[in-house]
C-alpha positions, 0 to 999 in steps of 0.5 A: 015026302019023307024027311029023316036024318041022313045015314052015314052010308048016304053021305057020298051020294049027297055029294053027288046031289050037291054037284048036280044041283050046282050045275044051274050056276053055270048058266047063271054066269057062275061057272066057279060055283058049278065047279066048286067041290061039294061039302067034304064027307067030314063036314057033312058028318060034322053037321046035322043033315036031313034028307028028303027021300024020293019015290025010289027010296033014295035021297033026292035032296038034303039040308045041312045045318048047325048052330051059329050064334044061337040060330039054326044056320043053313050051311047047304041045301041041295036038291037034285035037279030031277027033283027040283021045282017041287017044293022039296027044299022048301020042305026041308027048310020048314022041317029044320025051322020047326025047332022055333029058333031063328034060321039063317043062311048066306046066299047070292043076292041076285041069283033067282033061286037064291035070295029072291027064292028065300025071300018068297019063303019068308027070309029077310036080309040081315043088316046087322050080322052076328059075329058067327055070321060075320065069320061065315061071310069072311070064310066065304070071301077067303074061298073067292066069293065076292062079299058084294054078291052075297047076303045073309038072311034070317027066317024068324020063328014067327015067319015059319009057315006064314 
């Protein structure tokens, strides 16, 4: 699978991928997540965004990352449901982890394709969050995400591919 930087013309399509990938949250009892707006075009343009290209030559998944306290922070990773469960999300995460820096993210603690999935990829729960991660958690709470349901996680460079 080809992984490359997103092209500006692809950003609206990435929003569609994010919306489609949010639908399973409805069945998990989190309809507000399924109904949440995708990252804005401005936010996508402000991040480093990598796409996974499918057989038809169009993106089927993306990962948007940025720097938070010296780590590569995953702001969003989305795989279109028609391409799910094929290791594409893991491939995108491994791709951004190759920098040799720690990789962080925030996610739902108990949703099976969130924290438990990331744990299988080698991420561990962060017990002492950095100032930047704390700010992200506060911002999420201001948007209505219950901090009790969320967790910050880190993948250390030594854990990549382990």
